[in-house]
PyMOL commands that place a pseudoatom at each C-alpha (Angstrom):
pseudoatom trace, name=CA, resn=MET, resi=1, chain=A, elem=C, hetatm=0, pos=[-37.047, -34.068, 89.537]
pseudoatom trace, name=CA, resn=ALA, resi=2, chain=A, elem=C, hetatm=0, pos=[-36.660, -37.810, 89.001]
pseudoatom trace, name=CA, resn=TYR, resi=3, chain=A, elem=C, hetatm=0, pos=[-37.938, -39.695, 85.961]
pseudoatom trace, name=CA, resn=LYS, resi=4, chain=A, elem=C, hetatm=0, pos=[-38.814, -43.372, 86.040]
pseudoatom trace, name=CA, resn=VAL, resi=5, chain=A, elem=C, hetatm=0, pos=[-38.395, -45.323, 82.837]
pseudoatom trace, name=CA, resn=ASP, resi=6, chain=A, elem=C, hetatm=0, pos=[-40.466, -48.480, 82.427]
pseudoatom trace, name=CA, resn=HIS, resi=7, chain=A, elem=C, hetatm=0, pos=[-38.028, -50.159, 80.043]
pseudoatom trace, name=CA, resn=GLU, resi=8, chain=A, elem=C, hetatm=0, pos=[-34.329, -50.884, 79.904]
pseudoatom trace, name=CA, resn=TYR, resi=9, chain=A, elem=C, hetatm=0, pos=[-31.895, -48.873, 77.812]
pseudoatom trace, name=CA, resn=ASP, resi=10, chain=A, elem=C, hetatm=0, pos=[-28.193, -49.022, 77.058]
pseudoatom trace, name=CA, resn=TYR, resi=11, chain=A, elem=C, hetatm=0, pos=[-27.565, -45.292, 76.617]
pseudoatom trace, name=CA, resn=LEU, resi=12, chain=A, elem=C, hetatm=0, pos=[-29.225, -42.216, 78.102]
pseudoatom trace, name=CA, resn=PHE, resi=13, chain=A, elem=C, hetatm=0, pos=[-28.998, -38.771, 76.545]
pseudoatom trace, name=CA, resn=LYS, resi=14, chain=A, elem=C, hetatm=0, pos=[-30.433, -35.623, 78.124]
pseudoatom trace, name=CA, resn=ILE, resi=15, chain=A, elem=C, hetatm=0, pos=[-30.855, -32.782, 75.652]
pseudoatom trace, name=CA, resn=VAL, resi=16, chain=A, elem=C, hetatm=0, pos=[-31.975, -29.241, 76.481]
pseudoatom trace, name=CA, resn=LEU, resi=17, chain=A, elem=C, hetatm=0, pos=[-33.306, -27.052, 73.674]
pseudoatom trace, name=CA, resn=ILE, resi=18, chain=A, elem=C, hetatm=0, pos=[-32.275, -23.430, 74.189]
pseudoatom trace, name=CA, resn=GLY, resi=19, chain=A, elem=C, hetatm=0, pos=[-32.984, -20.479, 71.923]
pseudoatom trace, name=CA, resn=ASP, resi=20, chain=A, elem=C, hetatm=0, pos=[-34.948, -17.306, 71.377]
pseudoatom trace, name=CA, resn=SER, resi=21, chain=A, elem=C, hetatm=0, pos=[-38.700, -17.253, 71.831]
pseudoatom trace, name=CA, resn=GLY, resi=22, chain=A, elem=C, hetatm=0, pos=[-40.808, -18.208, 68.817]
pseudoatom trace, name=CA, resn=VAL, resi=23, chain=A, elem=C, hetatm=0, pos=[-38.104, -19.976, 66.782]
pseudoatom trace, name=CA, resn=GLY, resi=24, chain=A, elem=C, hetatm=0, pos=[-39.679, -23.456, 66.859]
pseudoatom trace, name=CA, resn=LYS, resi=25, chain=A, elem=C, hetatm=0, pos=[-38.001, -25.355, 69.713]
pseudoatom trace, name=CA, resn=SER, resi=26, chain=A, elem=C, hetatm=0, pos=[-41.306, -26.890, 70.840]
pseudoatom trace, name=CA, resn=ASN, resi=27, chain=A, elem=C, hetatm=0, pos=[-42.200, -27.887, 67.279]
pseudoatom trace, name=CA, resn=ILE, resi=28, chain=A, elem=C, hetatm=0, pos=[-38.831, -29.593, 66.798]
pseudoatom trace, name=CA, resn=LEU, resi=29, chain=A, elem=C, hetatm=0, pos=[-39.434, -31.467, 70.056]
pseudoatom trace, name=CA, resn=SER, resi=30, chain=A, elem=C, hetatm=0, pos=[-42.966, -32.431, 69.032]
pseudoatom trace, name=CA, resn=ARG, resi=31, chain=A, elem=C, hetatm=0, pos=[-41.922, -33.515, 65.542]
pseudoatom trace, name=CA, resn=PHE, resi=32, chain=A, elem=C, hetatm=0, pos=[-39.081, -35.738, 66.753]
pseudoatom trace, name=CA, resn=THR, resi=33, chain=A, elem=C, hetatm=0, pos=[-40.899, -37.369, 69.681]
pseudoatom trace, name=CA, resn=ARG, resi=34, chain=A, elem=C, hetatm=0, pos=[-44.529, -37.603, 68.445]
pseudoatom trace, name=CA, resn=ASN, resi=35, chain=A, elem=C, hetatm=0, pos=[-44.204, -36.985, 64.676]
pseudoatom trace, name=CA, resn=GLU, resi=36, chain=A, elem=C, hetatm=0, pos=[-46.541, -33.968, 64.992]
pseudoatom trace, name=CA, resn=PHE, resi=37, chain=A, elem=C, hetatm=0, pos=[-46.150, -30.389, 63.803]
pseudoatom trace, name=CA, resn=CYS, resi=38, chain=A, elem=C, hetatm=0, pos=[-48.492, -27.522, 64.633]
pseudoatom trace, name=CA, resn=LEU, resi=39, chain=A, elem=C, hetatm=0, pos=[-48.205, -24.161, 62.900]
pseudoatom trace, name=CA, resn=GLU, resi=40, chain=A, elem=C, hetatm=0, pos=[-50.429, -22.558, 65.547]
pseudoatom trace, name=CA, resn=SER, resi=41, chain=A, elem=C, hetatm=0, pos=[-48.553, -23.672, 68.676]
pseudoatom trace, name=CA, resn=LYS, resi=42, chain=A, elem=C, hetatm=0, pos=[-48.275, -21.286, 71.610]
pseudoatom trace, name=CA, resn=SER, resi=43, chain=A, elem=C, hetatm=0, pos=[-45.122, -20.227, 73.462]
pseudoatom trace, name=CA, resn=THR, resi=44, chain=A, elem=C, hetatm=0, pos=[-43.852, -22.573, 76.156]
pseudoatom trace, name=CA, resn=ILE, resi=45, chain=A, elem=C, hetatm=0, pos=[-44.295, -21.299, 79.710]
pseudoatom trace, name=CA, resn=GLY, resi=46, chain=A, elem=C, hetatm=0, pos=[-42.008, -23.137, 82.109]
pseudoatom trace, name=CA, resn=VAL, resi=47, chain=A, elem=C, hetatm=0, pos=[-40.469, -26.401, 80.932]
pseudoatom trace, name=CA, resn=GLU, resi=48, chain=A, elem=C, hetatm=0, pos=[-41.772, -29.086, 78.581]
pseudoatom trace, name=CA, resn=PHE, resi=49, chain=A, elem=C, hetatm=0, pos=[-40.288, -32.601, 78.651]
pseudoatom trace, name=CA, resn=ALA, resi=50, chain=A, elem=C, hetatm=0, pos=[-40.585, -35.374, 76.073]
pseudoatom trace, name=CA, resn=THR, resi=51, chain=A, elem=C, hetatm=0, pos=[-38.854, -38.711, 75.547]
pseudoatom trace, name=CA, resn=ARG, resi=52, chain=A, elem=C, hetatm=0, pos=[-38.063, -41.101, 72.741]
pseudoatom trace, name=CA, resn=THR, resi=53, chain=A, elem=C, hetatm=0, pos=[-36.346, -44.476, 72.624]
pseudoatom trace, name=CA, resn=LEU, resi=54, chain=A, elem=C, hetatm=0, pos=[-34.412, -45.500, 69.497]
pseudoatom trace, name=CA, resn=GLN, resi=55, chain=A, elem=C, hetatm=0, pos=[-32.374, -48.497, 68.392]
pseudoatom trace, name=CA, resn=ASN, resi=56, chain=A, elem=C, hetatm=0, pos=[-28.903, -47.726, 67.051]
pseudoatom trace, name=CA, resn=HIS, resi=57, chain=A, elem=C, hetatm=0, pos=[-27.026, -49.716, 64.393]
pseudoatom trace, name=CA, resn=CYS, resi=58, chain=A, elem=C, hetatm=0, pos=[-25.669, -52.124, 67.070]
pseudoatom trace, name=CA, resn=HIS, resi=59, chain=A, elem=C, hetatm=0, pos=[-29.232, -52.787, 68.287]
pseudoatom trace, name=CA, resn=SER, resi=60, chain=A, elem=C, hetatm=0, pos=[-28.602, -50.959, 71.552]
pseudoatom trace, name=CA, resn=ALA, resi=61, chain=A, elem=C, hetatm=0, pos=[-31.518, -49.084, 73.086]
pseudoatom trace, name=CA, resn=VAL, resi=62, chain=A, elem=C, hetatm=0, pos=[-30.956, -45.321, 73.239]
pseudoatom trace, name=CA, resn=TYR, resi=63, chain=A, elem=C, hetatm=0, pos=[-33.255, -43.358, 75.571]
pseudoatom trace, name=CA, resn=ILE, resi=64, chain=A, elem=C, hetatm=0, pos=[-33.424, -39.613, 74.906]
pseudoatom trace, name=CA, resn=LEU, resi=65, chain=A, elem=C, hetatm=0, pos=[-34.936, -37.097, 77.354]
pseudoatom trace, name=CA, resn=PHE, resi=66, chain=A, elem=C, hetatm=0, pos=[-35.577, -33.651, 75.859]
pseudoatom trace, name=CA, resn=GLY, resi=67, chain=A, elem=C, hetatm=0, pos=[-36.225, -30.454, 77.778]
pseudoatom trace, name=CA, resn=ASP, resi=68, chain=A, elem=C, hetatm=0, pos=[-37.693, -27.336, 76.169]
pseudoatom trace, name=CA, resn=ILE, resi=69, chain=A, elem=C, hetatm=0, pos=[-37.132, -24.377, 78.488]
pseudoatom trace, name=CA, resn=TRP, resi=70, chain=A, elem=C, hetatm=0, pos=[-38.949, -21.064, 78.628]
pseudoatom trace, name=CA, resn=PRO, resi=71, chain=A, elem=C, hetatm=0, pos=[-36.422, -18.420, 77.473]
pseudoatom trace, name=CA, resn=ILE, resi=72, chain=A, elem=C, hetatm=0, pos=[-34.519, -16.804, 80.339]
pseudoatom trace, name=CA, resn=SER, resi=73, chain=A, elem=C, hetatm=0, pos=[-34.680, -13.402, 78.612]
pseudoatom trace, name=CA, resn=ARG, resi=74, chain=A, elem=C, hetatm=0, pos=[-38.485, -13.465, 78.818]
pseudoatom trace, name=CA, resn=TYR, resi=75, chain=A, elem=C, hetatm=0, pos=[-38.266, -14.325, 82.527]
pseudoatom trace, name=CA, resn=ASN, resi=76, chain=A, elem=C, hetatm=0, pos=[-35.809, -11.494, 83.236]
pseudoatom trace, name=CA, resn=SER, resi=77, chain=A, elem=C, hetatm=0, pos=[-37.978, -8.917, 81.433]
pseudoatom trace, name=CA, resn=SER, resi=78, chain=A, elem=C, hetatm=0, pos=[-41.087, -9.934, 83.416]
pseudoatom trace, name=CA, resn=VAL, resi=79, chain=A, elem=C, hetatm=0, pos=[-39.462, -9.450, 86.845]
for i in range(1, 79): cmd.bond("trace and resi %d" % i, "trace and resi %d" % (i + 1))
show_as sticks, trace
zoom trace
């Protein structure tokens, strides 16, 4: 899947959050990208993507693409 970015950046980081179900991966993603936190969030089904652009100390633009993936162990147990 391709992602189009409307602005220029100097560095691109792609980060995938992996861990057990119900540990807060989606809330970490939401807090960092949208400054939101929900105690009553539901489990992710599939993949959730979010982005954030930051400026580093050298004033370079850093574009970060996060992926929150549905746990593989849950997929394997449902097959």
